[in-house]
N, C-alpha and C positions, 0 to 999 in steps of 0.2 A: 212620436206616433207608436213606436214599438212598446214603450213603457205603458201607454194608454191601453194598447191591445192586451198586453200581459196582465194588466190589472183587472180586465174583464174576467169574471170568475170562471165561466166555462172554458174560455181560451186559456187562462192560467192553468186550469186543471189538465187540459189537453197537453200543454207544453210540459208540465211536470211529469205526467204519465209517460209521454213519449221519451223524455230524457231517462226515466227510470228503466223503461223497457229496453232502450238501447244499451244501457249499462249492464243489464242482466245478461247480455251476450249469448243469446240462445242460437248458437251457430249450428246450422244443419249441414253436415258434410255428406249426407246421403247414407251414412251408416246408422243402424238401428239404435246404437248407444250414443248418438250425437243429439243435437237439438236442445235437450234439457229444458224444454218448454215449460216444465213445471215452475221454473222461476218466474216467468211472465204470467203464467196462470195464477200463481199465488199472489202476485202483485195486483192483478186485475180483480181477483176475487176479494181481496182486502179492501180495494177501493169501492167496489160495487156494494159490498155489505156495510161498509162504513162502520165496522165495529159491532154490528148487530146481525142477527140471522136474516137470511134472504127474505123470508116471508114477512118480516117486520117492515121491510122497506118496499113492499109491494110487488115482489117478484120471487120466483123460484129459481134455484140454481143447482145444476148438476155438474159433477166432474167425471170425466172419462179418461182412463189411462190404459190403452191397449198394450203399451210397451213401457217398462219402467222409465219414468221421467218424461214421457211424451204425453202430457196432460192437455186436454181440451176442455173448455167450459161452455155450457149452454145455460143461458139465463133467459127467463120467459116471464113477460107480463101477460097474464091470461086475458083474452078478449071477452067482451060482454055478449058477443053474438057468435055462436059456434059455426054459423054459415058464412060469416064474413071472411074476407081474404086476410091471410097472414103475411107478415113481412119479417124477413131475417136480415139483420145487419151482421155481416160476416167479415172478420179480419183475421189474418194469420199472425202467429206470434213468433215464428222462426225467421232467421235471416241467413243469407249465404255467407260463406267464408270471405275473408278479406286479407289482403297483403298490406300491412301498415306502411310499408316503404313508399307507397304511392300517394299517401295522404298528407295533407298539411296539418291535420290535427288528429288526435287520438280517435280511431274509428269507434271505440266503445266508451268515449268520454261523455257523450250526450251534452256537449257544450252548447250554450246559447250565446252566439256571437253575432253582433251587428244584425239582430233581428232574424237570425236563422238558427235552427237546431241542427247540429252536426252529428253524424254517426251512421253506422251500418243499420239499415232499416228505416231511415228517416223518410224515404219515399217508397220503400218496398218492404212491408206496407204498414210499419208500426205507427205511422202518422194517422192512417185511417183507423187502425185497430184502437188507438188511443182515443181518437175523437168519437168513435162509436160508443166506447165504454162511457165516456163523459156524457154523451147525449142520452144513452140508455138510463144511466143512473139519475140524471136530471128528471127525465120523464117519470121514472118509478117513484122518486121521492117527492115529486110535485103532485102525486095523486092522479096522474094520467091513466085513463081507462080506455084503451083502444077497442074498437069494434071487433077486430080479429086479433089473434095472438101476435105480440111483438117479441121477437127473439133476438138475442145477441149471442153470437157464436164466435168465441175466440179459439181458433183452431191451430193445432200443431201440424208440422210436416207438410206445408204447402210447397216448399221449395224443392222437395225431392220426390214429388209424385203423389203425396197424400196417403200412402199406405198406412201410416200411423196417425192419420188425421181424418180428413173429410171422407176419403174413400172407405176407410174402416168404419166410420160412423154410418155411412150410407149402407154398408153391407150388414152391420150388426145392430144399429139403433136408428134406422131411418126416420121413425116417427119423432125422435127427439129433435131432429133438425129440419124436417120437411116443412116447406113453406110455399105459398103461392108465388111470392115475390122475394127476390134476394138483391141486396145491394152490397157490392164489394169493390175491390180495386179494378181498374183505375180509370178515371175520367176527370172532367172539369177543366180541361185546357181551353184557352180562348183562341179564336180564329176568326176568319171572315173579314177582318178589317173594320174600319169605323162605319162604313156604309151598311154593312150587313153582318153585325157581330154574331158569332156562334160560340157555343160551349159544347164540348164533346161529351158523349156518353158511350161507353163501350158496350155494345150489344152482342158482340160475337168475338170469337178468338180462333186463331189458327190451331190446327191439330198438333198434337205432340206424338212423335213416333221415335222414341229413343231406341237406339240399336247398339248392341255390343258386337264388335267385329273381333273374331278370334283368328289369329294368324299363327300357324305352326311351322316349326323347323326341326332341326336336329341339334341336341345339346353337344357341347364340346369345350375344350380348354381354350381360354381366350388368347393363349400364346401361339395358337396355331389356327388362324382364321382362314387360311388358303383353302378355297373350294368347299367351304363349310356352308351349311344351310342355316343362316342366322335369321331367326324369326324377327328380330328387331329391325334388321335391314329391310325385310319385306314389309314390315309394318310402316316403316318410314315412307316407302313407295306408295303404300295404300293411303297414308295420311296426305301425301302430296297430291294425289289424284282427287281425293275428297276436297281438299282446299281449292283446287283449280276448277272443280265442277260448278257450273253456274247455269242452271236450266233457264229457259226463256221466261220473261215476264208473263204473268197471267192475271187478269183482273177479276176480283170477286164482285158481288152484287153491290157492295157498299163503297167501292173505290171511287166511282164518279162523284158521289156526294161528298166524300172526304176531300177530294181535289177542290171541289167548289168552296170548301171552307178555308183554304189556304190563302185566299186573297191574292192570287197570282195574276200576272198580266195574261192577255189572251194567247200569246205565242207560247209561253211556258206551260199554260194549261193544256194547250193542244199537244205538246210533247209529252206531258204527264199522262195523257189519255191514249197515247200511241204506244202499244206494247212493243212495236218494232224499234222505236227510237228512245224509249225510256232509259235503257241501260246507259246509252251515251250521255244523256243528260245527267244521270246520277254520278257517272265517272268524273264529270267536270265540276260537280257541285262543290263549292269551297267549304261548306259546313259538313264535316264528315259525319257528325252525329245525326243530322237530318237525312243525309244520303243513306246511311245505314238503316234508319227507320223506314224510309220510303222503299228501299230495296226489300226489306223484310215484309212489308205490306203486300208486295206484288210478286214474290218468288217463294217457291219451296226452298228452304235453306238447310244446309248441312254444316255442322261445326264439330270438328274433332276436338274434344275438350279434356279427355283423361286417358292415360295409358298405364297399364299394369302388367308387369312380368312375373308376378307371384313372389312369395317370400324367398325363393331360392335365387332370385336375380341378383347378381353381384358382378363386380368389375372383371373378374377373371373367368367367368362362365358364359359361353355362348348360349343365349336363351333359346329354349325350344318352343315356348308359347308366349305370345304377347297379345293382350286384349286392349282394344281401343274403343272407347265409348263415344258415340255420336249423338249430338243433340239435333234431331231432325224435326222441323216444323212444317206442317203441311197446309196447303190451301183448301178451302171448302171443296168437297167433292172427291178429294183424294183418299184412297184406301190403302191398306197394307200392300196390295198388289202394285199400286203406283209407286210406293216407296221402294219395293223390290226392283222395279224397272229403273227407277232413278239410280239406285246403287249399282245395278248392272251396267248402266251407261257410264257412270263415273269411273268404275274400276276397270272396265274393259277386259283385257286378257288376264288381269289379276283376280277377277271375280271368282274363279274356281279355286283360288288359293285361300279364300276367306270363308269362315263359317259366320253366319249372321244369327244373332239371338235377339228377339224382340223383348225389350225391357218395358216399354209403354206403347200403347197403340190406341190413343184416344183421338177420334176424328174432330175436325173443326165443327163448331156449333154456333148458331145465331138465334137470339131471342127476338120475338116480334116487338114492335113499338106501339101498336094500337092498343095500349093498356092504360088503366087508371094510374099506375105507377109512373108511366112516362108523363102523363098530364100533371101529376103532382110535382115531379121533378121540374117540369117547365115552369110551373107557377113559383116554385121555390127559388130557382135561379133568377127569375124575373124580379124578385124583390131587390137584391143588391145590384142587378144588371138589367134594368128595364130595356126591352127591345132585343135582348139576346135570344137567339133561337137555339134550341137543342139540336144537335146533329149526331146521328148514329155513326159509330166507328168500329173498326175491327182491331182487336189487340193482336200483336205479333207474338206475345208470350201466352203461356197458359196460366189459368187461375183455378181455384176451386169451383168457379162457376160451372165448369164442365160436369162436375159431380152433381150439382143441383139441377142442371138441365136434364141429366139422366133421370132424376127423380120427378121431372115434370114441371120444374119451376121456370118462371121467367126471371132471368138473372142479368143485371146490368153492372158494369163497372162505373162508378160515379165518384163524386167529390166536387169540390169547387176551389179552384186555384186562383192565385193572384194573376191579374192580366199581364203583369210584367214577366211571368215565367213562360219561356218559349217551349215549343214542342221539342226542338233539338236539345236544348239545355236540360229539360226535364228527363228526356229519354237517356241522355248520357249518364245520368246519376244512378240508373238502375244497374245494380251489380258492379258499379264502377267506383272510381276514386272520388273522395270528397263529397260523398252523398250527404245531402242536407235539404231542409225544407224551411220556407219562410213562415214567420208567425202569422202574417195576414192570411196565407193559405190555410193554416190550422184553424184560424177563427172562422173563415168562410165555410170550411168543410164541416166543422162542428155544428154551426148554425143550420147548414143544409139538412143534416139528419133530423134535427129538431123540427124544422119546417115541413119536411116531407112526411114524417110520422104524424104530425098534427093534421096535415092536409089530407093524407090518405086514410087515416085510421081514426081521427078524432071525431 
């Protein structure tokens, strides 16, 4: 079966594109000189143009490089009707760092093993970026003329806040990427059971409120620690309190419908919809990946993920300043003021010893589903999965959808995955060890973009 899928030309092209993008290792550490997305941009441009100029293959292509090496591509098939709705297929080209020690295979090998492509970015989100490139080129070279503009946006720097990618584009070249509808990561998971099958579409996402905590002390010699004001020790106490802080569950407007898609028994469903008892249920859940996902869906979360004492930090110097970076994800309706209140509650009497700097402050956002794009997605997934119903879901992570929503777009995280791939297993591969995607999911997703574009814009 795998050999048959791989011999299908679009599927084969998606597989090979994905393997190449993984091998290009466009690792985004958050520093301006990381990412090197120019490597993936060059690969995608060469594929799209197929050795000839963009105009000759039915589309225009532009490159944008706000920072050396941080290249984004915008390809466009011009529509026949200026008043018709436009659609943007958007995929990012950067990936997060990786520790190879936790992997069974080379994280940048792009290996195809037992029907799965392995490597960093295989699910986040080079799989979608690759399949969108293949679908866009197929439409362009087959003479497809959409009613509205069809845009393919291969964007840098999604993993560290979009300052060198979508956010920069929205601030400096908004008309290059502006679209009525946007499709990006992540959706396509199956649920609901045999009686009422569902396929998820991400219509909203939690907010991101990254914070830098600055803890100060007094420098001194490491050989004389007695009664010294060690910033690192205070930082350790701050991190401990952040780790122990767990605000109560709170349900957003999509939660009940998400629970309905899980195919649970009535007793478990009742617990899932009870904010007072949900945490006990999650604490006893044997699948840690699923429990972590469900917790993130229903809680404001705080994760201390980076610490920095500056270049002068060394073994025999008591540090005077330590910075701790927090990844804070907020629920719909929460503002910067709520984040400050959470931090004050978490830190208690340590709060006045911590300076807080806002690194990002993008609120949660949700797109409506009463749209022609939603209807086209429903028809498209119904082809391979008759009877399956689309269900809206909320993402616990952020994507560049938030940038497009600020521009007025309706943005969905879509895709179409193999029914064998569970929510827990899929979620555990994001930024985790042994990231990989199966060939069947690549085939289904590539075809989804083709079907949606033809249905919505043909």
